[in-house]
matplotlib code that plots the C-alpha trace (Angstrom):
import matplotlib.pyplot as plt

x = [56.4, 52.5, 52.9, 54.4, 52.2, 49.2, 50.7, 51.2, 47.7, 46.6, 48.5, 47.3, 43.8, 44.5, 46.2, 43.3, 40.0, 42.5, 42.8, 39.2, 38.8, 40.4, 39.0, 35.2, 36.4, 37.2, 34.1, 32.2, 30.6, 32.0, 32.3, 32.2, 30.7, 26.9, 24.1, 21.1, 19.2, 16.3, 15.4, 11.1, 8.9, 6.1, 2.4, 2.1, 3.7, 6.6, 10.7, 13.6, 16.6, 20.5, 20.1, 23.1, 20.7, 18.3, 19.4, 20.9, 17.0, 16.3, 19.2, 19.0, 15.2, 15.1, 13.1, 12.8, 9.2, 5.4, 3.8, 3.2, -0.7, -1.4, -2.4, -0.4, 2.6, 5.0, 5.5, 9.1, 11.0, 15.1, 15.6, 19.5, 19.2, 16.1, 15.3, 11.7, 9.6, 9.2, 6.0, 4.3, 5.0, 3.9, 0.4, -0.7, 0.3, -1.6, -4.8, -5.1, -4.3, -1.3, 1.2, 5.4, 8.7, 11.6, 15.2, 16.5, 21.1, 22.4, 22.4, 18.4, 17.7, 20.3, 18.6, 15.0, 14.6, 10.8, 10.4, 11.1, 8.8, 6.1, 6.9, 7.0, 3.6, 2.0, 2.3, 5.2, 8.3, 11.0, 14.1, 18.0, 20.0, 23.0, 24.4, 27.7, 25.8, 29.1, 29.8, 29.3, 31.0, 34.0, 33.5, 34.6, 32.7, 33.0, 32.2, 29.7, 27.9, 27.9, 26.3, 23.5, 23.7, 24.0, 21.0, 18.8, 20.0, 19.0, 15.9, 15.1, 16.1, 13.9, 11.1, 11.2, 10.7, 13.0, 11.0, 13.9, 14.7, 14.7, 17.9, 18.6, 21.8, 23.2, 23.3, 21.7, 25.3, 25.2, 27.6, 26.9, 28.9, 26.9, 24.0, 25.2, 26.0, 23.0, 20.7, 23.0, 22.1, 18.8, 17.9, 16.5, 18.0, 14.5, 15.4, 12.8, 11.3, 10.2, 12.3, 13.9, 16.2, 14.2, 17.1, 18.3, 17.1, 18.7, 16.9, 13.5, 10.5, 6.8, 5.4, 3.8, 7.2, 7.1, 3.4, 4.5, 7.4, 5.1, 2.3, 4.8, 5.6, 3.0, 3.2, 1.1, 3.8, 5.5, 8.2, 8.3, 11.6, 11.2, 13.2, 11.6, 14.3, 12.3, 9.6, 8.5, 6.8, 6.1, 3.7, 2.6, 1.9, -1.3, -3.0, -0.6, -2.0, -5.2, -4.9, -2.8, -6.3, -8.8, -7.5, -7.3, -4.4, -3.8, -1.6, 0.1, 2.9, 6.2, 5.7, 2.7, 5.2, 6.8, 4.1, 2.7, 6.4, 6.4, 9.9, 8.8, 11.4, 11.4, 11.9, 15.2, 18.0]
y = [63.9, 63.3, 61.6, 64.7, 66.8, 64.0, 64.4, 68.1, 68.4, 65.6, 67.5, 71.1, 69.8, 68.3, 71.1, 73.4, 71.8, 71.0, 74.9, 75.9, 73.4, 75.0, 78.6, 76.8, 75.8, 79.3, 80.3, 78.1, 76.4, 72.8, 71.0, 67.6, 65.7, 63.6, 61.7, 62.2, 59.3, 58.3, 55.2, 54.3, 53.0, 52.3, 51.9, 55.7, 57.0, 59.7, 58.3, 59.7, 60.7, 61.5, 64.8, 66.4, 66.6, 68.0, 70.6, 71.9, 71.4, 74.0, 76.0, 76.4, 76.3, 73.3, 70.9, 66.9, 66.4, 68.3, 68.4, 64.6, 65.5, 66.8, 63.5, 66.5, 64.9, 67.1, 64.4, 65.0, 64.6, 64.6, 64.4, 64.1, 63.2, 61.6, 58.2, 58.7, 58.7, 62.2, 62.9, 59.9, 61.8, 65.0, 63.1, 62.2, 64.6, 66.8, 64.3, 64.2, 67.7, 67.5, 69.5, 68.0, 69.6, 68.4, 68.9, 69.6, 69.6, 71.1, 68.0, 67.6, 71.2, 70.9, 68.0, 68.5, 72.3, 71.6, 69.7, 72.8, 74.9, 72.4, 72.0, 75.9, 75.9, 73.6, 74.6, 72.5, 74.2, 73.7, 73.2, 73.2, 69.7, 71.2, 71.8, 68.6, 66.9, 67.1, 65.9, 70.0, 69.4, 68.7, 72.1, 75.6, 78.4, 79.8, 76.1, 75.5, 78.7, 78.9, 75.2, 77.0, 80.0, 78.4, 76.0, 79.2, 81.1, 78.8, 78.2, 82.5, 81.6, 78.6, 79.7, 83.5, 83.3, 83.9, 81.4, 78.8, 79.1, 74.5, 72.7, 69.0, 68.7, 65.5, 62.3, 64.2, 64.5, 68.0, 70.2, 72.7, 74.7, 73.9, 74.3, 78.2, 78.3, 77.8, 79.4, 82.6, 82.4, 83.0, 78.4, 75.5, 72.6, 70.0, 66.0, 64.0, 61.7, 58.5, 57.4, 53.8, 52.4, 53.6, 54.5, 51.7, 51.2, 48.0, 46.2, 47.6, 45.7, 46.4, 48.9, 46.9, 47.4, 51.4, 50.9, 48.8, 50.8, 53.8, 52.6, 50.9, 54.2, 56.7, 59.4, 62.6, 64.7, 62.8, 64.8, 61.4, 61.0, 59.6, 59.5, 60.4, 57.9, 54.8, 52.9, 51.6, 54.7, 56.0, 52.5, 52.9, 56.7, 57.3, 54.4, 55.1, 58.3, 57.4, 55.0, 57.3, 59.9, 57.3, 57.0, 60.5, 62.5, 65.4, 66.4, 69.2, 71.7, 72.6, 76.1, 75.1, 74.1, 76.6, 79.2, 76.4, 75.3, 73.1, 70.7, 68.2, 68.8, 64.9, 63.2, 62.1, 60.0]
z = [57.5, 57.4, 60.6, 62.6, 61.0, 62.1, 65.5, 66.0, 65.0, 68.0, 70.5, 69.5, 69.9, 73.6, 74.7, 72.8, 74.6, 78.8, 78.1, 77.2, 80.3, 82.3, 81.7, 81.8, 84.7, 86.1, 85.4, 86.6, 84.1, 83.2, 79.6, 80.8, 78.1, 79.7, 77.7, 78.3, 79.7, 81.4, 83.6, 82.1, 84.8, 82.4, 83.5, 82.3, 84.9, 84.2, 84.0, 85.8, 84.7, 86.7, 89.6, 87.4, 84.3, 86.1, 87.6, 84.4, 83.4, 85.5, 85.7, 81.4, 81.0, 78.8, 78.3, 78.7, 80.7, 80.4, 84.0, 84.5, 86.0, 82.7, 80.0, 77.1, 74.6, 73.0, 69.0, 67.8, 65.4, 64.8, 61.2, 60.8, 56.6, 54.8, 53.9, 52.6, 55.3, 55.5, 53.6, 54.9, 58.6, 57.6, 55.6, 58.7, 61.6, 58.3, 58.8, 62.0, 63.4, 65.6, 66.2, 65.8, 66.1, 63.3, 64.6, 61.6, 59.9, 57.5, 55.9, 55.7, 54.7, 51.7, 50.5, 51.0, 51.6, 50.0, 53.9, 55.7, 54.0, 53.9, 57.9, 58.5, 56.1, 58.4, 61.5, 63.3, 64.8, 62.8, 65.4, 65.8, 65.2, 64.0, 61.1, 60.4, 63.6, 65.7, 69.2, 71.0, 73.2, 71.1, 69.0, 70.0, 71.0, 68.0, 65.6, 68.0, 67.8, 63.7, 63.8, 65.1, 63.4, 59.5, 60.2, 61.6, 58.6, 55.9, 57.8, 57.2, 53.0, 52.9, 54.8, 55.6, 59.5, 62.1, 64.8, 65.5, 68.7, 70.0, 70.0, 70.5, 70.7, 68.5, 69.7, 72.9, 73.8, 76.0, 78.5, 80.9, 78.3, 75.4, 77.2, 78.4, 75.1, 73.3, 75.7, 75.3, 71.5, 72.3, 72.4, 74.5, 75.1, 74.1, 75.7, 75.7, 78.2, 75.5, 73.1, 72.3, 69.3, 65.7, 64.0, 62.6, 59.3, 58.6, 61.5, 61.1, 63.0, 61.4, 62.2, 65.5, 67.5, 66.9, 67.8, 71.2, 72.5, 72.3, 74.6, 76.8, 77.6, 77.4, 80.3, 81.1, 79.8, 78.0, 74.9, 72.6, 70.3, 67.3, 64.0, 60.1, 59.0, 60.4, 57.9, 61.0, 62.4, 59.8, 59.5, 63.0, 63.5, 62.7, 64.3, 67.5, 67.7, 67.0, 70.3, 72.0, 71.0, 72.9, 75.7, 77.1, 75.4, 73.9, 71.2, 72.1, 70.9, 72.2, 72.7, 74.2, 77.3, 77.0, 78.0, 80.1, 81.5, 84.8, 85.3, 88.1, 90.4, 92.0, 88.4, 89.1, 90.8]

ax = plt.figure().add_subplot(projection="3d")
ax.plot(x, y, z, "-o")
ax.set_aspect("equal")
plt.show()
């Protein structure tokens, strides 16, 4: 009996998503599952990404890089859960007077509400990383909207603010449908142009690994993705900020980028 129920649930799910794909196709909106990536260039040259991705970035006013002619950096962190280093990261940012954006989940907000309050009080952007961190291409419209709404409501409860306007999709998974729905809810998708394997807490390699990865990939207009669960990142952050500033880079917020947004049309393959 349990096996029959499971088969029925699987069949209903398959039919639901198949029907949804037809509906979106009729609207001219695809729900094809995409995973964000970019091709590193090094030597302070901006990376490139897929032409399909850039079409969606342009169409839905999303972000993945700033102006490659300006030595500005946009520091962002993904906060799926807390591993004891976010306070240290915030301490460094406060000392160095550097703004950042933190993309948070429901789990992070539930377990560490004081960190959300601190982020907002110290002038950082708090962005939406969904409540339960699902693959947003595999949930219904109603579920997607609820994922975003629950995070924003909790943010407002904790801070009294309603200025949550940026989203980073879990695991960088997206589709035209998910970007469109998020935009309808008032969100700008924020992808990235600098990242590396930093989230595996059992494979930390020391602060120099984080520092070297950032310095090898840095380029004007970088939207930098880091994870606060990484001890390497926490230990390297202050030294990295100082080294980049010595190279002539300036740390700015995503709001600055939005105001002066210029998405280069040739950064794709």
